[in-house]
N, C-alpha and C positions, 0 to 999 in steps of 0.2 A: 504494500500500500504506500502511495506517495502523497505527501502533503505539499500545499503551496505555501511557501514561507516568504514574508516580506523582508527583503534585505535591510531596508530602513523601515522599522516598525511603523504601523499606522499611528500609534500613540505618540510617535516622535515626528510626525508630519509626512511619513511615507505614503506613496500613492499606490494605486492598483495597476499601474503601467507594467507591461511585460518586462521592461528593463529592471523593475524593482522586485520581480518575482523569481523564485527558484524552487524547483521540485526537490524535496528531501524525504527520506524515510522518517518514520516516527522517532527513531532513536536520534537521527541526525537533527531533526527538528527540535527535539528536547535539548540537545547539546548546544544548538545555535542560540536558543533563548537563555540557556545557562550562561553562555559566554557574554551575551548582551547584558544580562543582569550583573555579572561580575565586573563588567566595564563601567556601566552607567548607573547601576543600582536602582533600576526602575521596578516598582512592584508588579507592573503589568507583565514584565518578562519573567519575574519569579513565579507568578501564577501560571503562566503558559508552560514554563519548564516543569513545574510540579504536576500539572494536569496531564501533560504528555507522558510523564513517568508513572501516571496512575496514582499519585500520592495526593488524593483529594483533601484529606484531613489537614495536611501540612500547609496547603495554600488557602484553606478556608478563612483563617484569621487575617491573612493579607487581603483577601477578597473583600472582607468586611471593612477593613481600613480604607481600601480604595473606594468602596461604595459610600462610606461616610464622608470622605473628602469630596467626592463628586457631588454629593447631596448638599454639602455646605456651600460649594461654589454655585450650585443651582439656586439655593435659597437667597444668595446675595446678588444674583444676576437679574437682568431685565426680563429674562425668559420666565422667571418665577412669578413676577408681577403680571405678565401676560397670561400665565397659566391660571393664576388666581382669578383674574378678570373673566377668563373664559368659563371657568367653573361657576363663578357667581352669576354670569349672564345665563348660563344653561339652566340654573336652578330657579331663576326668577319666575314667579307665578306658579311654581310647582309645589305640591305637597308630598312629603315622603309617606310611603305606605305604613300601615300599622305594623307590618312584619319587619320593615327596616328599623323603625323606632324601637321595636322590641329587641331585635338583635343587638343594636347599639347599647341599649340599657343593660342587657345581660352581660355583654363584654366589659362594660365599665364597672359593673358590680363585681365581676370576677376579678378584674384587675385590682379593685379596692380590697377585696378579701385576701388576695395573695400579696398585698402590700407592694404592688408594682404599678408604676405610672404607665398609662397607655402611650405616653410620649416616648418615642424611640431614642431621644437624645440622652446623653449622660448629663450629670450635674454640671460638669465643666462646659459642655456644649450649650446648655440652657443659660448659664451665666454669661457666656460669650454673646449669645443673641439678645439677652436682656440688656447688656451694656450697649450693644449696637443700637438697639431700639431707643434707649434713653439718650444716647448721643445724637442720633438723627432727629428725634422728636424734640429733644431739649434745644437743639440749634434752631429748629423751626419756631418753637415757642418764644425763644429769645428774639428772633427776628420780628415776629409779630408784636411782641411787647415793645420793641424799640420803635416800631412804626407808630404806636399809640402814645409814646412818651414825648411830652413837650420839651423836657429837659434835654433829651437826646437830639431832638429836631433842632433846638436852639444851638446846641453845641456844634453840630455839623454845618450849620448855616452861618456861624460866626466868622468874622473877618480873620480872627486868629487861626481858626481851623483851615480856612481857605488858603491863608498865607503858608501855613505849615505843609499843606498838601501840594501847593505850588512849588515850594522849595525842594520837596522830596521827589518831584517829577523830573526824571533825567532829561526829558525833552525841553523843559523850561530853560530859557536863556536869560541870565541876569543882565540888566542894562544899567547904565549910570546916566542920569540926566539932572542937570542943575546941582551937581555935587551930591546927589542922593542916589543910593543903590537900590534898585527895585528888582524883585525876583523874576519879573517878566514884563513884556511890553504891555500886555493887557492890564496887569496890576498897576503899572505906571499911569496908563490912560485913565483908569478908574480913580486913582488917587488925585490926579490933576483935574478930574472932571471934564475930560475931553474924549473925543471918539478915538477908537483904535486906529483908524486909517490916518487921522491927523497926527497921532503920536508917532506912527511909522514915518510920516513925511518929515516931522521935526527931527527925528533921529537921522534920516537920510541927509538932511541939510548940514548936519554937524561935520 
C-alpha cells in the first residue's frame, strides 16, 4: 500500500501540487513525519507519525492540545463572530422542542451531580477569556464614558492640549516670526488672528 505524502506539510503552507507530493509506504510515511517532527517540533507531525505507527493512545493527548489551541484561535477570530451571528439568525423566531429542552436539562443536572462544569475549558482557559472580555469591554466603557465627560471634552479642546499635540506631531514645522517661536504656521496665524494663507505670504516675504 502506498500513501501520498506532502513534502512540505499542508500545516506549514504546502500545496497539493504534484511537485509537492511523493508516494511512500506506510513505514516510510511514518518515518518522514518523525523526521519532520524532530526538525520542526510540530504537533501535527507527531500525531501523523504516531497514527501511522498505530500508536493511537500516544498521540491522543497531543491531538487534544492541538484541538484546544485551534479552538482558542477560532474563539478570538472574526470567523467566531460570524458563526455566532449565523446561529443567532437561524434561531430567530424558532422555539426549541420539549424533547430538546428536556435533554439539555438532564445533561446539566448530570453535570451538576458529578461536580463537573459543562464548559469544556479548564480554569486557566476560563480566566484567560474572562480577562479578555473585561479588557475589551472595559476599553469600550471607558471610551463611552469619556464621550459623556465634560471635563475630558474641555481638556482635549484646550489650547494647551492642542499646542502639546502640535509639538508632538513630527510633520509640524516650527517657525519664528516677530522674534517669537511658534510650533506651526497654523498656530502662528491663529495667535496673530490672521488667515493661514496671509501668514504663509508674510513668511515668504521674509
